N, C-alpha and C positions, 0 to 999 in steps of 0.2 A: 497572602498567596503571591507566590513571584510567580509574571508571565511568564509563558515561555511562548518559542516562535511553532506556530502549524505547522506538521508535515502530515501533507495528504498521502504523500506516498505510502507512510509508513502505515496509513492509516488504510489505505487499497489491500495492501500488502496483507493486512490482519485479517481483514475480511474477506478474500480470495484464500486465504489457507482455514480460517474458521469454515468457511463453505465445503470446501473442498473433505475437511475434517464431519462435517457433516453429513454428505453424500456418502462418505466411505463407511459411515459408522451406521446409517442406516442400512446400507447394503451388507454390513456385517452381521444386521440383527436381522436380516431378513424382513423387514418392513418394505422395502421395494426393491429392485433391481436395477444398479448401473452398471453400464457394459464395463470393461475394466480400462478401454483407450479413451473415455471420458476425463478422468483426472489428471490425465498429462499434460492436454491441451488449455484445462483447466488452471491448474496450476501455471502452467509455463508464460503460457498466456499473460495470467494475470500480475505475476512476478516481472513480466516485461513493459506490463502498463502501467504498473506500481513504479517501476524504474523510469520509466518516463518523466511520470508526473512528478517526481522528485524531482528529479533535475530542472524541470521546468518552474516548478515551485523555487530550489535554489537560486535559477538566476532572476527569478523577479524577486526572492528579497534582497540579493545582491545589488540587484540595480535598482531596488530602493532604498538600501543603505549608502549607495556614492549618491544617490542623488538629495538623500534628506542629512548628509553629512555624517551620519551616526560611526561608534567607532564598530570593531568588530563583537566587543562584549556587549553593545546595544547601552552602554548609560551615556 
């Protein structure tokens, strides 16, 4: 199996969107009541944090590549 670079920003974005979907589904099924304004900050804030984590992760990987002398392809 080929190794790939970890991308924690994408993992965080997916987790936030799944959490929002679970909240919305629970509210739609009348399992609990979620105010309408809760999902907007959750999704927007989660995506902003995921973007920041993604940029930071990219900078770390680029610095590590530059330090070890690897090429862009990682070979």
